[in-house]
C-alpha positions as CSV (number, residue, x, y, z in Angstrom):
1,M,19.2,8.7,-12.2
2,E,19.0,5.8,-9.9
3,K,16.3,2.7,-10.4
4,I,14.7,0.9,-8.0
5,V,12.4,-1.9,-9.0
6,L,8.6,-1.5,-7.4
7,A,7.9,-5.1,-6.6
8,S,4.5,-4.8,-7.8
9,N,1.6,-5.1,-10.6
10,N,-0.4,-2.4,-9.5
11,A,-0.6,0.8,-11.3
12,G,-2.0,2.8,-9.2
13,K,0.6,2.3,-6.1
14,L,3.7,2.7,-9.2
15,K,2.4,5.8,-10.1
16,E,1.9,6.8,-6.6
17,F,5.8,5.5,-5.8
18,A,6.8,7.1,-9.0
19,Q,5.3,10.4,-8.2
20,L,6.7,10.5,-4.8
21,L,10.1,9.2,-5.4
22,A,11.1,11.4,-8.9
23,P,12.0,14.7,-6.7
24,L,14.9,12.3,-5.4
25,G,16.0,11.5,-8.4
26,I,14.7,7.9,-8.4
27,E,12.9,6.2,-11.2
28,V,10.7,3.5,-10.0
29,L,10.3,0.6,-12.3
30,P,7.5,-2.0,-12.5
31,Q,8.7,-5.4,-11.8
32,S,6.7,-6.5,-14.9
33,A,9.3,-5.2,-17.3
34,F,11.7,-7.2,-15.9
35,N,9.3,-10.4,-15.7
36,V,9.0,-10.7,-12.6
37,S,6.3,-13.0,-11.0
38,E,4.2,-11.9,-8.5
39,A,6.0,-13.5,-4.9
40,E,4.3,-15.1,-2.6
41,E,2.6,-13.7,0.6
42,P,2.1,-16.2,2.9
43,H,2.6,-14.6,6.3
44,V,0.5,-12.9,8.7
45,T,2.0,-9.4,8.9
46,F,2.8,-6.6,6.4
47,V,6.4,-6.9,7.2
48,E,6.9,-10.3,6.5
49,N,5.3,-10.0,3.4
50,A,6.9,-6.6,2.0
51,L,10.5,-8.4,2.8
52,A,9.5,-11.6,1.1
53,K,8.4,-9.8,-2.0
54,A,11.5,-7.3,-1.8
55,R,13.8,-10.1,-1.6
56,H,12.4,-12.0,-4.5
57,C,11.9,-8.9,-7.4
58,S,16.1,-8.1,-6.4
59,Q,17.3,-11.5,-6.6
60,V,15.4,-11.7,-10.0
61,T,16.4,-8.4,-11.5
62,G,20.0,-7.9,-9.6
63,L,18.7,-4.6,-9.1
64,P,17.2,-2.6,-5.6
65,A,13.5,-3.5,-4.9
66,L,10.9,-1.2,-3.0
67,A,7.8,-3.4,-1.9
68,D,5.1,-2.4,-0.6
69,D,2.6,-4.0,1.7
70,S,-0.3,-2.1,2.8
71,G,-4.0,-2.9,3.7
72,L,-7.1,-2.0,5.6
73,C,-7.5,-3.2,9.0
74,V,-11.1,-2.5,10.5
75,E,-11.5,-2.3,14.1
76,V,-15.0,-4.4,14.3
77,L,-13.3,-7.0,12.3
78,G,-10.3,-8.0,14.7
79,G,-8.2,-6.1,12.0
80,A,-9.3,-7.6,9.1
81,P,-8.9,-7.6,5.9
82,G,-5.6,-7.0,7.2
83,V,-3.1,-8.8,4.9
84,K,-5.7,-10.2,2.6
85,S,-7.0,-6.8,1.8
86,A,-6.5,-7.2,-1.9
87,R,-8.3,-11.0,-2.1
88,F,-11.0,-10.1,0.7
89,A,-13.5,-11.1,-1.4
90,G,-11.4,-14.3,-3.3
91,E,-9.7,-14.5,-6.8
92,P,-9.4,-13.0,-9.1
93,K,-9.0,-9.2,-7.1
94,S,-11.7,-7.0,-7.4
95,D,-11.8,-3.8,-6.0
96,A,-15.6,-3.6,-6.2
97,R,-16.2,-7.0,-4.7
98,N,-13.9,-6.3,-1.7
99,N,-15.7,-3.1,-1.3
100,E,-19.6,-5.1,-1.4
101,K,-18.3,-7.8,1.3
102,L,-16.2,-4.7,3.2
103,L,-20.1,-3.1,3.4
104,K,-21.8,-6.3,4.0
105,E,-19.4,-7.2,7.0
106,L,-20.3,-3.9,8.3
107,S,-23.9,-3.7,7.7
108,G,-25.3,-2.6,11.2
109,A,-22.1,-2.0,12.7
110,A,-21.8,1.1,14.9
111,N,-17.8,1.0,15.3
112,R,-16.7,1.6,12.1
113,R,-13.1,3.1,12.9
114,A,-10.6,1.5,10.5
115,H,-7.0,2.1,9.3
116,F,-4.8,1.9,6.4
117,T,-1.4,0.7,7.1
118,C,1.6,0.7,4.4
119,V,5.3,-0.9,5.3
120,L,7.5,-0.3,3.1
121,V,10.9,-2.4,2.2
122,L,13.7,-1.8,0.4
123,V,16.8,-4.1,-0.4
124,R,19.5,-3.1,-2.0
125,H,20.2,-6.5,-2.9
126,A,18.1,-9.7,-2.2
127,D,20.8,-10.6,0.6
128,D,20.6,-7.3,2.2
129,P,21.0,-8.0,6.3
130,Q,20.0,-4.4,6.8
131,P,17.0,-3.7,5.0
132,V,15.6,0.1,5.2
133,I,11.5,-0.6,7.0
134,C,9.2,1.9,7.1
135,E,5.5,2.3,8.5
136,G,2.7,4.4,7.6
137,E,-0.7,4.2,9.6
138,W,-4.3,6.9,8.4
139,Q,-6.9,6.3,10.5
140,G,-10.8,7.0,9.7
141,E,-13.7,5.3,9.4
142,I,-15.8,3.3,7.0
143,L,-18.8,5.1,5.1
144,D,-22.0,3.5,4.6
145,A,-21.5,4.3,0.5
146,P,-19.1,4.8,-1.8
147,R,-17.9,8.7,-2.6
148,G,-15.6,9.8,-5.1
149,A,-13.5,8.8,-8.1
150,E,-10.0,9.2,-7.5
151,G,-7.5,7.1,-5.6
152,F,-8.1,3.0,-5.8
153,G,-9.1,-0.3,-3.9
154,Y,-11.1,1.1,-0.5
155,D,-10.3,4.8,-1.4
156,P,-14.0,5.4,-1.8
157,L,-15.1,3.9,1.6
158,F,-12.5,4.9,3.4
159,G,-13.8,8.3,5.7
160,V,-11.3,10.8,6.7
161,P,-13.3,12.7,9.3
162,A,-11.2,15.7,9.7
163,L,-12.0,16.7,5.9
164,G,-15.4,15.6,5.6
165,K,-14.4,13.3,2.3
166,S,-13.6,10.2,1.6
167,A,-9.9,9.2,0.3
168,A,-11.6,8.6,-3.6
169,E,-12.5,12.5,-3.1
170,L,-8.9,14.0,-2.4
171,S,-6.7,15.4,-5.1
172,H,-3.6,13.0,-5.4
173,E,-1.5,15.9,-3.6
174,E,-3.9,15.4,-0.5
175,K,-3.4,12.2,-0.6
176,N,0.0,12.1,-0.7
177,A,0.3,14.3,2.3
178,L,-1.8,12.3,4.3
179,S,-1.8,8.7,3.7
180,H,-0.4,5.6,5.3
181,R,1.9,5.3,2.2
182,G,2.8,8.9,2.2
183,Q,3.8,8.6,5.6
184,A,5.6,5.7,5.1
185,V,7.6,7.3,1.7
186,Q,8.5,10.2,3.4
187,Q,9.8,8.2,6.3
188,L,12.1,6.3,3.3
189,V,13.1,9.3,2.3
190,A,14.4,10.5,5.3
191,R,16.2,7.5,5.7
192,L,17.8,7.4,2.3
193,A,18.9,11.0,2.9
194,Q,20.7,9.8,6.2
195,R,22.7,7.6,4.0
């Protein structure tokens, strides 16, 4: 199996990427297995942060690295929490506190439209001049209260109107077929097959 290091310590993301890339014969390893520190994410765009994380991880490990920068963009909040989704409620990172803050910010808002964005960057080596960049977007709305026990992050609050369910009420298979990350990974798979 080909080895790619995932530039993340998020167990949920590792599980999703491992499931999605295993059929291609790609083993996804966590950066923690190589003692890679979390990269700085000082940028205001998903693509810049993903590229910084991928290059950092590849430089430390000497292996190809895959980085994901993703987040929730809420229309009425001007795209926030955006790149700050994981730390929306401050440090330490907390899904529960982030969800509480989001509900508080949207209290009384009629417009609940939102989307998840995922940008994936794959570098073959730290100085790769042609990183593979893929992007996915999942449209939905923010619910009034959390629903479901699957997923992670904002999934319990992210409503999928066509299904009448939250992202946290979907099976892994349903979520992978619809999600921003699933879309970006399908693009990545197609791009890797071309090469």
